[in-house]
TORZATOR-409268 format. One record per residue (C-alpha): residue number from 1; x, y, z. Coordinates in Angstrom, 3 decimals, padded with zeros to 6 digits. Layout:
N
- i / x / y / z
- NUM / X / Y / Z
...
//
This chain:
465
- i / x / y / z
- 1 / 121.831 / 081.019 / 097.105
- 2 / 118.391 / 081.120 / 095.520
- 3 / 117.149 / 084.443 / 094.180
- 4 / 114.224 / 085.534 / 096.361
- 5 / 111.305 / 087.795 / 095.536
- 6 / 112.747 / 090.688 / 097.561
- 7 / 116.017 / 090.350 / 095.676
- 8 / 114.210 / 090.480 / 092.349
- 9 / 112.233 / 093.524 / 093.436
- 10 / 115.368 / 095.390 / 094.539
- 11 / 117.002 / 094.659 / 091.173
- 12 / 113.963 / 096.062 / 089.383
- 13 / 113.739 / 099.032 / 091.757
- 14 / 117.405 / 099.812 / 091.215
- 15 / 116.852 / 099.854 / 087.470
- 16 / 113.917 / 102.231 / 087.956
- 17 / 116.022 / 104.580 / 090.081
- 18 / 118.854 / 104.504 / 087.565
- 19 / 116.358 / 105.479 / 084.847
- 20 / 115.552 / 108.574 / 086.887
- 21 / 118.903 / 110.150 / 086.039
- 22 / 118.304 / 110.118 / 082.252
- 23 / 114.833 / 111.415 / 083.141
- 24 / 116.492 / 114.215 / 085.077
- 25 / 118.684 / 114.902 / 082.057
- 26 / 115.582 / 115.404 / 079.889
- 27 / 113.971 / 117.532 / 082.581
- 28 / 116.997 / 119.784 / 083.007
- 29 / 117.786 / 119.739 / 079.293
- 30 / 114.334 / 121.098 / 078.503
- 31 / 114.400 / 123.688 / 081.268
- 32 / 117.652 / 125.316 / 080.253
- 33 / 118.545 / 127.406 / 077.203
- 34 / 118.837 / 125.625 / 073.859
- 35 / 122.535 / 126.507 / 073.622
- 36 / 123.150 / 124.781 / 076.996
- 37 / 120.918 / 121.724 / 076.792
- 38 / 123.580 / 119.221 / 075.685
- 39 / 125.888 / 120.369 / 078.473
- 40 / 123.072 / 120.100 / 080.994
- 41 / 122.270 / 116.547 / 079.965
- 42 / 125.950 / 115.613 / 079.847
- 43 / 126.376 / 116.652 / 083.475
- 44 / 123.779 / 114.072 / 084.500
- 45 / 125.348 / 111.340 / 082.365
- 46 / 128.808 / 112.197 / 083.683
- 47 / 127.468 / 111.705 / 087.196
- 48 / 126.243 / 108.236 / 086.209
- 49 / 129.682 / 107.178 / 085.048
- 50 / 131.827 / 108.757 / 087.750
- 51 / 129.655 / 107.943 / 090.764
- 52 / 129.171 / 104.313 / 089.705
- 53 / 132.953 / 103.846 / 089.612
- 54 / 133.521 / 105.590 / 092.942
- 55 / 130.749 / 103.580 / 094.570
- 56 / 132.148 / 100.220 / 093.460
- 57 / 135.713 / 101.063 / 094.490
- 58 / 135.320 / 102.842 / 097.835
- 59 / 132.060 / 104.809 / 098.033
- 60 / 129.958 / 101.893 / 099.231
- 61 / 132.430 / 101.289 / 102.061
- 62 / 132.372 / 104.951 / 103.100
- 63 / 128.552 / 104.873 / 103.149
- 64 / 128.117 / 101.510 / 104.893
- 65 / 131.477 / 100.197 / 106.114
- 66 / 132.964 / 099.879 / 109.586
- 67 / 132.235 / 103.030 / 111.552
- 68 / 134.883 / 105.713 / 111.970
- 69 / 133.679 / 108.011 / 114.778
- 70 / 130.102 / 107.596 / 113.573
- 71 / 130.784 / 109.981 / 110.681
- 72 / 131.809 / 107.688 / 107.838
- 73 / 132.645 / 104.084 / 107.079
- 74 / 136.186 / 102.863 / 106.577
- 75 / 136.837 / 103.153 / 102.813
- 76 / 139.238 / 100.200 / 102.970
- 77 / 136.854 / 097.851 / 104.783
- 78 / 135.589 / 096.556 / 101.429
- 79 / 137.610 / 098.348 / 098.770
- 80 / 136.595 / 097.100 / 095.349
- 81 / 133.826 / 094.950 / 096.923
- 82 / 136.159 / 091.939 / 097.210
- 83 / 134.962 / 091.130 / 100.727
- 84 / 131.292 / 091.265 / 099.802
- 85 / 131.930 / 089.140 / 096.728
- 86 / 133.676 / 086.494 / 098.805
- 87 / 131.459 / 086.453 / 101.892
- 88 / 127.983 / 087.581 / 100.824
- 89 / 127.636 / 088.080 / 097.067
- 90 / 123.849 / 088.491 / 097.355
- 91 / 124.519 / 091.766 / 099.173
- 92 / 125.843 / 093.195 / 095.902
- 93 / 122.203 / 093.759 / 094.924
- 94 / 121.890 / 096.264 / 097.765
- 95 / 125.214 / 097.806 / 096.828
- 96 / 123.986 / 098.444 / 093.302
- 97 / 120.692 / 099.825 / 094.575
- 98 / 122.548 / 102.265 / 096.825
- 99 / 124.698 / 103.445 / 093.935
- 100 / 121.660 / 104.697 / 092.033
- 101 / 120.757 / 107.012 / 094.927
- 102 / 124.236 / 108.479 / 094.997
- 103 / 124.159 / 109.020 / 091.231
- 104 / 120.965 / 111.038 / 091.114
- 105 / 121.884 / 113.061 / 094.207
- 106 / 124.988 / 114.404 / 092.495
- 107 / 123.164 / 114.936 / 089.195
- 108 / 120.516 / 117.051 / 090.936
- 109 / 123.119 / 119.636 / 091.952
- 110 / 123.982 / 120.454 / 088.353
- 111 / 120.721 / 122.303 / 087.774
- 112 / 121.868 / 125.207 / 089.946
- 113 / 124.891 / 125.983 / 087.777
- 114 / 123.410 / 125.531 / 084.310
- 115 / 124.643 / 127.704 / 081.420
- 116 / 127.968 / 128.694 / 083.012
- 117 / 129.943 / 125.783 / 084.508
- 118 / 133.116 / 124.234 / 083.099
- 119 / 132.536 / 120.591 / 082.302
- 120 / 136.104 / 119.744 / 083.346
- 121 / 135.501 / 121.292 / 086.771
- 122 / 132.276 / 119.294 / 087.115
- 123 / 134.188 / 116.097 / 086.324
- 124 / 136.520 / 116.852 / 089.228
- 125 / 133.763 / 117.969 / 091.581
- 126 / 131.596 / 114.849 / 091.183
- 127 / 133.925 / 112.132 / 092.544
- 128 / 135.302 / 114.372 / 095.293
- 129 / 131.878 / 115.525 / 096.469
- 130 / 130.253 / 112.106 / 096.456
- 131 / 133.198 / 110.747 / 098.474
- 132 / 133.440 / 113.523 / 101.049
- 133 / 129.817 / 114.669 / 101.360
- 134 / 127.201 / 112.202 / 100.123
- 135 / 128.771 / 108.980 / 101.381
- 136 / 129.531 / 110.257 / 104.921
- 137 / 126.050 / 111.754 / 105.251
- 138 / 124.485 / 108.492 / 104.051
- 139 / 126.498 / 106.703 / 106.739
- 140 / 125.425 / 109.155 / 109.458
- 141 / 121.731 / 108.729 / 108.590
- 142 / 121.534 / 105.083 / 107.510
- 143 / 124.790 / 103.348 / 108.408
- 144 / 125.334 / 100.868 / 111.243
- 145 / 126.813 / 103.036 / 113.999
- 146 / 126.081 / 106.277 / 112.165
- 147 / 125.892 / 109.495 / 114.142
- 148 / 122.112 / 109.938 / 113.830
- 149 / 120.927 / 106.342 / 114.238
- 150 / 120.451 / 104.237 / 117.333
- 151 / 123.924 / 103.391 / 118.558
- 152 / 125.343 / 106.678 / 117.321
- 153 / 126.219 / 109.592 / 119.591
- 154 / 123.392 / 111.899 / 118.534
- 155 / 120.885 / 109.102 / 117.986
- 156 / 121.399 / 107.746 / 121.507
- 157 / 121.291 / 111.191 / 123.095
- 158 / 118.289 / 112.683 / 121.283
- 159 / 116.612 / 109.765 / 119.575
- 160 / 117.114 / 108.283 / 116.138
- 161 / 116.229 / 110.513 / 113.187
- 162 / 114.104 / 108.810 / 110.530
- 163 / 114.525 / 109.314 / 106.792
- 164 / 113.132 / 106.427 / 104.786
- 165 / 114.335 / 107.223 / 101.274
- 166 / 116.440 / 110.378 / 101.300
- 167 / 114.885 / 113.632 / 102.496
- 168 / 118.124 / 114.402 / 104.330
- 169 / 120.645 / 112.363 / 102.378
- 170 / 119.421 / 113.088 / 098.850
- 171 / 117.231 / 116.176 / 098.611
- 172 / 118.337 / 118.497 / 101.396
- 173 / 121.942 / 117.565 / 100.714
- 174 / 121.651 / 118.218 / 096.963
- 175 / 119.703 / 121.451 / 097.479
- 176 / 122.243 / 122.851 / 099.929
- 177 / 125.190 / 121.883 / 097.735
- 178 / 123.417 / 123.519 / 094.799
- 179 / 123.057 / 126.755 / 096.773
- 180 / 126.749 / 126.799 / 097.659
- 181 / 127.857 / 126.225 / 094.059
- 182 / 125.422 / 128.854 / 092.775
- 183 / 127.016 / 131.366 / 095.149
- 184 / 130.556 / 130.339 / 094.184
- 185 / 129.912 / 130.633 / 090.442
- 186 / 127.813 / 133.780 / 090.687
- 187 / 124.950 / 134.968 / 088.507
- 188 / 124.521 / 134.355 / 084.818
- 189 / 124.969 / 137.324 / 082.535
- 190 / 121.234 / 137.383 / 081.784
- 191 / 120.044 / 136.772 / 085.361
- 192 / 118.131 / 140.063 / 085.481
- 193 / 116.409 / 139.416 / 082.140
- 194 / 113.788 / 137.013 / 083.384
- 195 / 112.017 / 136.713 / 080.047
- 196 / 115.101 / 134.816 / 078.826
- 197 / 114.758 / 132.172 / 081.551
- 198 / 111.855 / 130.411 / 079.909
- 199 / 112.560 / 126.722 / 079.176
- 200 / 113.333 / 126.116 / 075.532
- 201 / 111.574 / 122.715 / 075.329
- 202 / 108.499 / 122.118 / 077.470
- 203 / 107.825 / 118.622 / 076.013
- 204 / 111.282 / 117.546 / 077.244
- 205 / 110.379 / 118.834 / 080.703
- 206 / 107.161 / 116.817 / 080.755
- 207 / 108.921 / 113.722 / 079.404
- 208 / 111.585 / 113.997 / 082.077
- 209 / 108.991 / 114.544 / 084.789
- 210 / 107.140 / 111.424 / 083.665
- 211 / 110.321 / 109.343 / 083.829
- 212 / 111.080 / 110.707 / 087.268
- 213 / 107.659 / 109.908 / 088.690
- 214 / 107.824 / 106.428 / 087.163
- 215 / 111.267 / 105.777 / 088.636
- 216 / 110.309 / 107.240 / 092.002
- 217 / 108.165 / 104.206 / 092.759
- 218 / 111.390 / 102.212 / 092.778
- 219 / 113.167 / 104.985 / 094.668
- 220 / 110.710 / 104.902 / 097.569
- 221 / 109.578 / 101.280 / 097.527
- 222 / 112.855 / 099.554 / 096.719
- 223 / 113.779 / 098.827 / 100.330
- 224 / 110.313 / 097.617 / 101.407
- 225 / 110.421 / 094.174 / 102.999
- 226 / 106.760 / 093.251 / 103.268
- 227 / 103.624 / 093.771 / 101.204
- 228 / 101.819 / 096.114 / 103.580
- 229 / 104.787 / 098.457 / 103.758
- 230 / 105.242 / 098.398 / 099.992
- 231 / 101.553 / 099.092 / 099.432
- 232 / 101.559 / 102.100 / 101.749
- 233 / 104.674 / 103.550 / 100.146
- 234 / 103.288 / 103.011 / 096.640
- 235 / 100.029 / 104.794 / 097.412
- 236 / 101.814 / 107.652 / 099.194
- 237 / 104.153 / 108.033 / 096.217
- 238 / 101.072 / 108.339 / 094.022
- 239 / 098.965 / 110.786 / 096.024
- 240 / 101.613 / 113.190 / 097.353
- 241 / 102.860 / 114.345 / 093.926
- 242 / 099.261 / 114.426 / 092.687
- 243 / 098.443 / 116.822 / 095.514
- 244 / 101.583 / 118.810 / 094.781
- 245 / 100.530 / 119.236 / 091.156
- 246 / 097.057 / 120.487 / 092.075
- 247 / 098.364 / 122.784 / 094.825
- 248 / 100.974 / 124.377 / 092.555
- 249 / 098.401 / 125.104 / 089.849
- 250 / 095.935 / 126.501 / 092.397
- 251 / 098.657 / 128.713 / 093.853
- 252 / 099.411 / 130.052 / 090.393
- 253 / 095.709 / 130.738 / 089.837
- 254 / 095.287 / 132.477 / 093.186
- 255 / 098.272 / 134.698 / 092.417
- 256 / 096.598 / 135.825 / 089.211
- 257 / 098.679 / 133.729 / 086.809
- 258 / 097.655 / 131.093 / 084.307
- 259 / 098.254 / 127.463 / 085.326
- 260 / 100.776 / 125.905 / 082.959
- 261 / 102.608 / 122.695 / 082.136
- 262 / 105.807 / 123.795 / 083.850
- 263 / 103.920 / 124.447 / 087.040
- 264 / 102.317 / 121.010 / 086.836
- 265 / 105.699 / 119.325 / 086.418
- 266 / 107.236 / 121.351 / 089.230
- 267 / 104.335 / 120.549 / 091.552
- 268 / 104.758 / 116.846 / 090.875
- 269 / 108.430 / 117.044 / 091.767
- 270 / 107.735 / 119.066 / 094.925
- 271 / 105.287 / 116.420 / 096.126
- 272 / 107.666 / 113.578 / 095.306
- 273 / 110.547 / 115.203 / 097.154
- 274 / 108.445 / 115.957 / 100.235
- 275 / 107.039 / 112.447 / 100.593
- 276 / 110.420 / 110.751 / 100.097
- 277 / 111.571 / 110.806 / 103.751
- 278 / 108.061 / 110.156 / 105.098
- 279 / 106.704 / 107.642 / 102.574
- 280 / 106.682 / 104.673 / 104.990
- 281 / 105.813 / 106.620 / 108.142
- 282 / 102.543 / 108.458 / 107.348
- 283 / 099.043 / 107.498 / 106.251
- 284 / 097.729 / 108.412 / 102.758
- 285 / 095.674 / 111.392 / 103.979
- 286 / 098.747 / 112.851 / 105.650
- 287 / 100.705 / 112.156 / 102.448
- 288 / 098.161 / 114.234 / 100.516
- 289 / 098.598 / 117.091 / 102.987
- 290 / 102.395 / 116.849 / 102.803
- 291 / 102.310 / 116.949 / 099.005
- 292 / 099.823 / 119.812 / 098.836
- 293 / 101.776 / 121.989 / 101.257
- 294 / 104.981 / 121.223 / 099.359
- 295 / 103.386 / 122.264 / 096.060
- 296 / 102.094 / 125.571 / 097.420
- 297 / 105.199 / 126.469 / 099.426
- 298 / 107.657 / 125.574 / 096.663
- 299 / 105.648 / 127.591 / 094.136
- 300 / 106.452 / 130.594 / 096.310
- 301 / 109.961 / 129.492 / 097.270
- 302 / 111.304 / 129.442 / 093.707
- 303 / 110.857 / 133.229 / 093.631
- 304 / 113.314 / 133.732 / 096.500
- 305 / 116.351 / 133.606 / 094.229
- 306 / 115.272 / 136.870 / 092.610
- 307 / 114.590 / 138.559 / 095.930
- 308 / 117.776 / 137.330 / 097.599
- 309 / 119.979 / 137.592 / 094.512
- 310 / 121.393 / 134.069 / 094.093
- 311 / 121.257 / 132.395 / 090.698
- 312 / 119.934 / 128.885 / 091.268
- 313 / 119.270 / 128.391 / 087.567
- 314 / 116.771 / 125.529 / 087.632
- 315 / 115.446 / 125.976 / 091.193
- 316 / 117.200 / 123.076 / 092.883
- 317 / 117.138 / 125.001 / 096.165
- 318 / 113.514 / 126.089 / 095.888
- 319 / 112.354 / 122.529 / 095.226
- 320 / 114.783 / 120.032 / 096.700
- 321 / 115.988 / 121.818 / 099.793
- 322 / 112.634 / 123.349 / 100.686
- 323 / 110.501 / 120.266 / 099.977
- 324 / 113.104 / 117.922 / 101.466
- 325 / 113.209 / 119.989 / 104.661
- 326 / 109.424 / 120.122 / 104.873
- 327 / 109.007 / 116.384 / 104.292
- 328 / 111.611 / 115.525 / 106.936
- 329 / 110.002 / 117.765 / 109.547
- 330 / 106.494 / 116.598 / 108.581
- 331 / 107.379 / 113.216 / 110.079
- 332 / 107.659 / 114.988 / 113.425
- 333 / 104.121 / 116.285 / 112.938
- 334 / 102.139 / 113.380 / 111.455
- 335 / 104.433 / 110.344 / 111.698
- 336 / 102.612 / 107.310 / 113.104
- 337 / 104.233 / 105.394 / 115.947
- 338 / 103.195 / 101.989 / 114.599
- 339 / 104.967 / 102.799 / 111.341
- 340 / 108.151 / 104.183 / 112.925
- 341 / 109.338 / 102.419 / 116.074
- 342 / 106.180 / 101.646 / 118.045
- 343 / 106.864 / 104.467 / 120.491
- 344 / 107.314 / 107.899 / 118.917
- 345 / 104.583 / 109.638 / 116.957
- 346 / 104.121 / 113.109 / 115.526
- 347 / 103.026 / 116.135 / 117.522
- 348 / 099.656 / 116.355 / 115.762
- 349 / 098.922 / 112.736 / 116.641
- 350 / 099.449 / 113.241 / 120.352
- 351 / 103.113 / 112.333 / 120.474
- 352 / 105.725 / 114.178 / 122.467
- 353 / 108.476 / 116.384 / 121.120
- 354 / 111.101 / 113.617 / 120.928
- 355 / 110.545 / 112.759 / 117.287
- 356 / 110.439 / 116.391 / 116.149
- 357 / 113.618 / 117.182 / 118.094
- 358 / 115.416 / 114.290 / 116.436
- 359 / 114.290 / 115.491 / 113.004
- 360 / 115.297 / 119.092 / 113.684
- 361 / 118.751 / 118.104 / 114.877
- 362 / 119.244 / 115.850 / 111.850
- 363 / 118.289 / 118.735 / 109.542
- 364 / 120.721 / 121.062 / 111.313
- 365 / 123.587 / 118.560 / 111.042
- 366 / 122.805 / 117.950 / 107.367
- 367 / 122.796 / 121.697 / 106.714
- 368 / 126.050 / 122.427 / 108.519
- 369 / 127.984 / 119.445 / 107.191
- 370 / 126.849 / 119.836 / 103.573
- 371 / 127.388 / 123.587 / 103.377
- 372 / 130.857 / 123.546 / 104.935
- 373 / 132.146 / 120.584 / 102.947
- 374 / 130.705 / 121.783 / 099.623
- 375 / 132.132 / 125.244 / 100.219
- 376 / 135.591 / 123.748 / 100.757
- 377 / 135.395 / 121.471 / 097.702
- 378 / 133.767 / 123.952 / 095.337
- 379 / 135.945 / 126.810 / 096.557
- 380 / 139.141 / 124.805 / 096.042
- 381 / 138.158 / 123.837 / 092.491
- 382 / 137.153 / 127.394 / 091.634
- 383 / 140.399 / 128.796 / 093.038
- 384 / 142.632 / 126.345 / 091.170
- 385 / 141.140 / 125.402 / 087.798
- 386 / 138.149 / 127.719 / 087.747
- 387 / 134.569 / 126.476 / 087.917
- 388 / 132.985 / 129.026 / 085.576
- 389 / 133.435 / 129.578 / 081.861
- 390 / 134.471 / 133.055 / 080.612
- 391 / 131.685 / 135.527 / 079.828
- 392 / 132.167 / 135.255 / 076.063
- 393 / 131.843 / 131.449 / 076.194
- 394 / 128.718 / 131.738 / 078.320
- 395 / 127.203 / 134.118 / 075.770
- 396 / 128.087 / 131.818 / 072.887
- 397 / 126.763 / 128.762 / 074.721
- 398 / 128.437 / 125.994 / 076.698
- 399 / 127.257 / 123.339 / 074.245
- 400 / 129.567 / 124.796 / 071.611
- 401 / 132.435 / 125.859 / 073.864
- 402 / 132.542 / 122.845 / 076.194
- 403 / 131.470 / 120.024 / 073.871
- 404 / 131.639 / 121.319 / 070.295
- 405 / 128.077 / 120.114 / 069.865
- 406 / 124.608 / 121.535 / 069.427
- 407 / 121.252 / 120.111 / 070.451
- 408 / 119.688 / 121.343 / 067.226
- 409 / 120.991 / 121.663 / 063.675
- 410 / 120.008 / 124.801 / 061.798
- 411 / 122.075 / 124.442 / 058.629
- 412 / 120.401 / 126.365 / 055.846
- 413 / 118.074 / 128.178 / 058.230
- 414 / 120.511 / 130.571 / 059.871
- 415 / 123.659 / 132.277 / 058.555
- 416 / 126.938 / 130.596 / 059.414
- 417 / 129.797 / 132.237 / 061.268
- 418 / 133.080 / 133.100 / 059.590
- 419 / 134.693 / 129.861 / 060.743
- 420 / 131.983 / 127.797 / 059.070
- 421 / 130.207 / 126.774 / 062.265
- 422 / 126.482 / 127.356 / 062.654
- 423 / 125.677 / 130.016 / 065.188
- 424 / 125.263 / 128.126 / 068.423
- 425 / 122.938 / 130.690 / 069.851
- 426 / 120.448 / 130.592 / 066.987
- 427 / 118.020 / 128.331 / 068.846
- 428 / 118.109 / 130.548 / 071.904
- 429 / 117.646 / 133.686 / 069.838
- 430 / 114.566 / 132.060 / 068.346
- 431 / 113.274 / 130.931 / 071.765
- 432 / 113.954 / 134.289 / 073.357
- 433 / 112.270 / 136.080 / 070.463
- 434 / 109.231 / 133.887 / 071.015
- 435 / 109.260 / 134.695 / 074.725
- 436 / 109.490 / 138.407 / 073.995
- 437 / 106.622 / 138.079 / 071.539
- 438 / 104.479 / 136.346 / 074.136
- 439 / 105.230 / 139.037 / 076.669
- 440 / 104.409 / 141.686 / 074.068
- 441 / 101.108 / 140.019 / 073.220
- 442 / 100.196 / 139.869 / 076.893
- 443 / 101.052 / 143.515 / 077.327
- 444 / 098.747 / 144.401 / 074.466
- 445 / 095.862 / 142.647 / 076.166
- 446 / 096.479 / 143.599 / 079.773
- 447 / 098.082 / 146.287 / 081.847
- 448 / 101.902 / 146.445 / 081.998
- 449 / 101.774 / 145.136 / 085.557
- 450 / 099.691 / 142.115 / 084.546
- 451 / 101.967 / 141.354 / 081.594
- 452 / 105.033 / 141.445 / 083.812
- 453 / 103.298 / 139.173 / 086.287
- 454 / 102.614 / 136.593 / 083.604
- 455 / 106.227 / 136.525 / 082.476
- 456 / 107.280 / 136.218 / 086.120
- 457 / 104.886 / 133.341 / 086.652
- 458 / 106.244 / 131.475 / 083.654
- 459 / 109.771 / 131.854 / 085.028
- 460 / 108.817 / 130.857 / 088.534
- 461 / 107.074 / 127.767 / 087.239
- 462 / 110.259 / 126.532 / 085.619
- 463 / 111.308 / 124.647 / 088.720
- 464 / 113.763 / 121.766 / 088.540
- 465 / 113.660 / 118.285 / 089.920
//
């Protein structure tokens, strides 16, 4: 069979999406403490290896195989992809493209448990979670006969929910799973010392953000089948994060804080997440509005962890769940009938409530299914092998205790420990000292309340992908 232009584009798009996970590793690696950055990046790379294997063996079948009660595909319908290889080998391009979505979804979760998770527990969690949570949800939303699509029980009763590239399946799902794991593992030892939450490497954050935005064009446009659709998605994927960036910085300014690079990166991610489910269903002006609202709302949402007392380290919940939820529901407000199914349009465009109801129900099912299943999986791992490192290992740094590595070498600059190893926390001590110095300088110039607000703003801006 001849390789067509759409096949070539999906191959390229899949490569772009796969590149997003190393980009996420840089993003998360820069956001976290220096003594945890290797571990943080390793969690993303571990997801690449484990999920790719699961997907090729049975994950693809669970996500797109023969329907079992509309909830998941039969894992044995194409175990090992032998059937696809024999009957339709060209379909393997789509299989590979789908794998990249599963990989980054799992990797996103890791940001919520930075600085304190056992790497061995993560290696167990990844294949179990992608099998029992991601793949079934992907089937329910996108699979032939899935619960939420036409032909499925809920889709036929209330109308098909629409999610073009993963507002439900990727971002809401990852954000909710991140919240559950953050609650299971509990707070970091320094959770109440917000000045210590500043990212240790802002250039890494910006590099990772750049790789993510670059790869996101493949993420959203990879499944486009005609030029007009691809063009709309491309433009929407450009303007929504641009609006998110501007809105986040304006929100910082209006709250009396200085706009900063971390806020810019977080605003870009908020806009990208929000437009993901709606990228093919709204016009560019609506995409700008979706991105701008996401940037402003998420800038406020990342503060909720301090008010509610859950330690979502890198703000996976505040960005991915919140922006993913908003983007999914925004379709019910400004989705255009000619871009969806020719019949249903958003409430603000004169449509009825059918589309919004379908979106709301899909969000509720995603929430319930993801939370319950992640609680069972994460709880079982924590109860058996333990998901969190001991307090002394957390204080020393998970890079040293989990990997016997360090992101930075300080031989000759800092005194060595008795066992001959360089102090693993030296980089963090230096970074934290710098943060304290900045806070002190601000306090000298402004009132104590203003200085505290600036430190808070820096922390709040350190959102994750």
